[in-house]
C-alpha positions in Angstrom: 19.7 20.5 2.9 21.8 23.6 2.3 25.3 23.2 0.8 27.0 24.7 3.9 25.5 22.0 6.1 26.8 19.3 3.7 30.3 20.8 3.8 30.4 20.8 7.5 28.9 17.3 7.8 32.0 15.1 8.6 33.1 17.1 11.7 29.6 18.0 12.9 28.2 14.5 12.8 31.1 13.3 14.9 30.3 16.1 17.4 26.6 15.3 17.4 27.2 11.6 18.1 29.7 12.4 20.9 27.2 14.7 22.6 24.5 12.0 22.4 26.9 9.3 23.8 27.9 11.6 26.7 24.5 11.6 28.3 23.7 9.8 31.5 20.7 7.4 31.8 17.4 9.0 33.0 17.0 8.8 36.8 13.3 8.5 36.7 10.7 7.1 34.2 9.4 9.9 32.0 5.8 11.0 32.1 5.6 10.5 28.3 7.6 10.9 25.1 7.5 13.9 22.8 8.5 13.0 19.3 9.9 15.8 17.1 10.0 14.7 13.4 12.2 17.2 11.5 12.2 17.2 7.7 13.5 20.8 7.3 15.9 23.1 9.0 13.2 25.6 9.9 13.7 25.1 13.6 17.4 25.6 13.3 17.1 29.4 13.0 18.4 31.6 15.8 21.0 29.1 16.9 18.2 26.4 17.2 16.8 28.4 20.1 13.2 27.4 19.8 13.8 23.7 19.3 16.0 23.8 22.4 13.2 25.7 24.2 10.7 22.8 23.5 13.2 20.3 24.8 13.9 22.4 27.9 10.2 22.7 28.7 9.8 18.9 28.2 12.6 18.3 30.6 11.1 20.7 33.1 7.8 18.9 32.8 9.2 15.3 33.1 8.8 14.3 29.4 11.5 12.6 27.3 12.2 13.9 23.8 12.8 11.7 20.7 14.2 13.6 17.8 13.9 11.9 14.4 15.9 13.4 11.4 18.5 12.5 8.9 22.2 12.4 9.8 22.8 15.5 7.8 20.1 17.4 9.8 21.7 16.1 13.0 25.0 17.4 11.9 23.5 20.8 11.1 21.9 20.9 14.5 25.3 20.2 16.2 26.8 23.3 14.4 24.3 25.5 16.3 25.4 26.7 19.8 22.0 25.9 21.3 21.7 22.9 19.1 24.7 21.4 20.9 22.9 22.1 24.2 19.8 20.3 22.9 21.8 17.2 21.9 23.6 17.2 25.3 20.3 17.1 27.3 19.9 14.0 29.4 16.3 13.3 28.2 17.0 13.7 24.4 17.3 10.6 22.2 18.0 10.6 18.4 16.2 8.4 16.0 17.4 7.9 12.4 14.9 8.8 9.7 13.9 5.1 9.2 13.4 4.4 12.9 9.9 4.5 14.5 8.7 6.5 17.4 7.3 4.6 20.4 3.6 4.0 19.8 2.6 6.1 22.8 4.6 9.2 21.8 2.9 12.5 20.8 4.6 13.6 17.6 5.3 17.1 16.3 6.4 17.6 12.8 7.6 20.6 10.8 5.7 19.8 7.6 2.0 19.4 6.9 0.6 15.9 7.4 0.4 14.9 3.8 4.2 15.7 3.4 5.1 13.6 6.4 6.1 10.4 4.5 8.1 8.5 7.2 6.8 5.4 8.9 4.8 6.0 12.1 3.3 3.6 14.6 -0.2 5.0 14.1 0.4 8.3 16.0 -1.7 11.3 15.4 0.7 14.0 14.0 0.6 17.7 15.0 2.1 20.0 12.4 4.2 22.9 13.6 3.4 26.1 11.6 6.7 27.9 12.1 6.7 31.5 11.0 5.2 35.0 11.6 1.5 34.6 11.0 -1.1 32.6 13.0 -3.7 30.7 11.0 -7.1 31.3 12.5 -8.5 28.4 14.4 -5.2 26.8 15.2 -3.7 26.3 18.6 -0.9 28.8 19.4 2.3 27.8 21.2 3.2 30.6 23.6 6.4 32.4 22.9 9.0 30.8 25.2 11.7 32.1 27.6 15.3 31.7 26.5 16.2 28.0 27.1 18.9 29.1 29.5 16.1 30.4 31.8 14.0 27.2 31.7 14.8 24.9 34.5 13.4 23.3 37.6 15.2 26.0 39.6 13.1 28.6 37.6 9.9 27.0 38.9 11.1 26.8 42.5 12.1 30.5 42.5 9.1 31.9 40.7 6.7 32.5 43.7 9.5 34.0 45.8 10.5 36.4 43.1 6.9 37.4 42.4 6.5 38.5 46.0 9.7 40.6 46.1 9.2 44.3 46.5 9.4 45.9 43.1 10.3 49.5 42.1 11.0 51.5 38.9 11.2 50.9 35.2 13.7 48.6 33.7 15.1 47.5 30.3 18.2 45.5 29.6 19.2 44.2 26.2 21.7 44.5 23.4 21.7 48.0 21.9 23.9 47.4 18.9 23.1 49.1 15.6 21.1 46.1 14.2 18.4 46.8 16.8 17.7 50.2 15.3 16.7 49.1 11.8 13.6 50.6 10.1 12.2 47.1 9.6 10.3 47.3 12.9 8.4 50.3 11.7 8.0 49.4 8.1 7.1 45.7 8.6 5.4 45.6 12.0 4.5 49.2 12.7 6.4 49.4 16.0 9.3 51.4 17.2 12.7 49.8 17.1 14.6 49.0 20.3 17.0 51.9 19.8 14.2 54.4 19.1 12.5 53.4 22.4 15.7 53.7 24.4 16.5 57.1 22.9 13.0 58.4 23.5 13.1 57.5 27.1 16.5 59.0 27.7 15.5 62.3 26.0 12.0 62.6 27.6 12.9 61.5 31.2 16.5 62.4 32.1 15.5 63.0 35.7 14.4 59.4 36.1 17.9 58.1 35.2 19.0 59.2 38.7 19.9 55.9 40.5 18.8 57.3 43.9 15.1 57.6 42.8 12.6 55.0 43.9 10.8 55.4 40.5 14.1 55.3 38.6 14.4 54.3 35.0 17.2 51.8 34.3 18.3 51.2 30.7 21.1 48.6 30.5 23.1 47.9 27.3 24.0 44.3 27.7 26.5 44.4 24.9 28.5 46.6 27.3 27.3 45.7 30.8 26.7 42.0 31.0 24.1 40.5 33.3 24.9 36.9 34.4 22.3 34.4 33.1 21.8 32.9 36.6 21.0 36.4 37.9 18.8 37.6 35.1 15.3 36.6 36.4 16.2 37.9 39.8 17.3 41.2 38.3 14.0 41.5 36.5 12.0 40.8 39.6 13.5 43.9 41.3 11.5 46.2 39.1 7.8 47.0 38.7 7.8 47.7 35.0 9.7 46.3 32.0 10.1 48.2 28.7 9.3 45.6 26.0 11.7 46.6 23.2 11.5 44.5 20.0 14.1 41.9 19.0 16.3 42.3 15.9 14.0 40.7 13.3 10.5 40.7 14.9 8.7 42.4 17.8 8.4 39.4 20.2 11.4 38.8 22.4 12.0 36.3 25.2 12.8 38.9 27.8 9.2 40.1 28.1 8.1 36.5 28.8 10.7 36.2 31.5 9.7 39.5 33.0 6.0 38.6 33.1 6.8 35.2 34.7 7.8 37.1 37.9 5.0 39.7 37.8 6.9 42.6 36.1 4.4 44.7 34.2 5.1 45.1 30.5 5.2 48.5 28.8 4.5 47.3 25.3 3.6 48.4 21.8 3.0 44.9 20.4 0.4 43.7 23.0 -1.7 42.3 20.1 1.0 39.7 19.3 0.1 37.8 22.4 -2.7 35.1 22.4 -5.0 36.2 23.8 -4.0 39.9 23.5 -2.8 41.7 26.5 -5.2 44.3 27.9 -4.1 47.9 28.6 -4.5 48.9 32.2 -5.1 45.3 33.2 -2.0 43.3 32.6 0.1 45.8 30.6 0.7 49.4 29.8 0.1 49.6 26.0 1.4 52.5 23.8 1.7 53.5 20.2 4.6 55.5 18.8 6.9 57.9 20.6 4.2 60.2 22.0 2.4 57.1 23.3 5.5 55.9 25.0 6.1 59.2 26.8 2.4 59.2 27.8 2.7 55.6 29.1 5.5 56.6 31.5 3.6 59.6 32.7 0.6 57.3 33.4 2.8 55.0 35.4 4.0 58.0 37.5 0.4 58.8 38.4 -0.5 55.3 39.5 -1.0 54.3 43.1 0.9 51.5 44.7 -2.4 49.5 45.0 -3.0 49.9 41.2 0.5 48.7 40.4 0.2 45.7 42.7 -3.1 44.8 41.2 -1.6 44.9 37.7 1.3 42.8 38.8 -1.0 40.1 40.1 -2.9 40.2 36.8 0.4 39.7 34.9 1.2 36.6 37.0 -2.3 35.3 36.4 -2.0 35.9 32.6 1.4 34.1 32.5 0.1 31.1 34.4 -2.9 30.7 32.1 -1.3 31.5 28.7 2.5 31.6 28.8 3.6 28.8 31.1 5.4 26.3 28.9 4.8 23.4 31.2 1.1 24.0 31.4 0.9 24.3 27.6 2.9 21.1 27.0 0.7 19.1 29.3 -2.4 20.3 27.5 -0.7 19.6 24.1 0.0 16.0 25.2 -3.6 15.4 26.2 -4.9 17.0 23.0 -2.4 14.9 20.9 -3.4 11.7 22.5 -7.1 12.4 22.0 -6.4 13.6 18.4 -8.1 16.9 19.1 -5.7 19.2 17.2 -3.8 19.0 13.9 -1.8 22.2 13.9 0.1 24.3 16.4 1.1 27.8 15.3 4.5 29.0 16.3 4.7 32.8 15.5 8.4 33.0 16.4 9.9 34.3 13.2 9.7 37.3 10.8 8.5 35.2 7.9 6.4 32.1 7.3 7.9 28.7 6.6 4.5 27.5 5.5 1.7 28.5 3.2 -1.3 29.7 5.4 -3.7 29.0 2.5 -2.5 25.3 2.3 -3.1 24.9 6.0 -6.7 26.3 5.8 -7.4 24.2 2.7 -6.4 21.0 4.5 -8.3 21.9 7.7 -12.0 20.9 7.8 -12.6 23.5 10.6 -14.1 21.0 12.9 -14.8 22.4 16.4 -12.0 22.3 18.9 -12.0 22.3 22.7 -11.0 25.6 24.3 -8.4 24.0 26.6 -5.5 25.4 24.5 -5.0 29.0 23.4 -6.7 29.4 20.0 -6.2 32.1 17.5 -9.1 33.8 15.7 -7.1 36.1 13.5 -3.8 36.4 11.6 -1.2 38.4 13.5 
């Protein structure tokens, strides 16, 4: 545990316990229990966003969440803005490190199985491989929406927003200087967010006219805020979404949110999806500045029928490969039947695990194709 977590411990453990005590009892019996056994702070990065995403999807799907960790880890979680949201969720329960998960729980842990030395009730453990790379042969967890966009309301609105008339090209995101770092090109071989926005402004000034049906809308959300409850609806107004990278790695939650309502991604990192997106089928793929300009010109020459076909393909891809509820249901079935040992989570710019150690511990037994499986390293 980091020193800063220990220094914050007294106040943050009080906050954590108050959040846990403030919850109301569950109104209905859960479909099952998802255990999360944390030994490290690897899931606390990015304000504990991805841990909170897992819990939000579980809530949406009707599963309860049991978090097991030390008190110091619980306090560290309470310090994170989204960690506090996690602890305040009605379906989340905390277990001390010496308590035992219910026997019927499916348990995810952030260490390899031979490092998981806490007592279990005979459950089959699934190790979360948190990082940048995907180990070949492992199940891949789809990159999630932001937890603020995961709710029962999201499910209810999805079909309505998919059928909404869509026009033009859209991007909205923070455009502060950190989104222009050379890291994107040097590390991942893709244009930075600021390079993409600048290229579009320079190449297509005429499309910035708000009166055009095929308009190009580029919103800097650090200046012009879009309310969270209106974000998905705003996305659904547009036919295409420019998939600019995040600050530290290419994948960003906004492309997942756009695809959920049939908005076609214009994307340079199509190969970071599992399975990869297909140019002309469920995305418009490009490479570099010239490729981006050519992509927009391709869009301008497309018929309405072609665009609608691609939008339908995007919805189909999302439902099969990106829907968190579908994935969690399959993960539960696989966990209970002991079919998988690892789930890759390529959500970061570096690995928190040793890929060689994972491969060495895996006998490469055949796996059922029910879950998305990687055949390569990203």
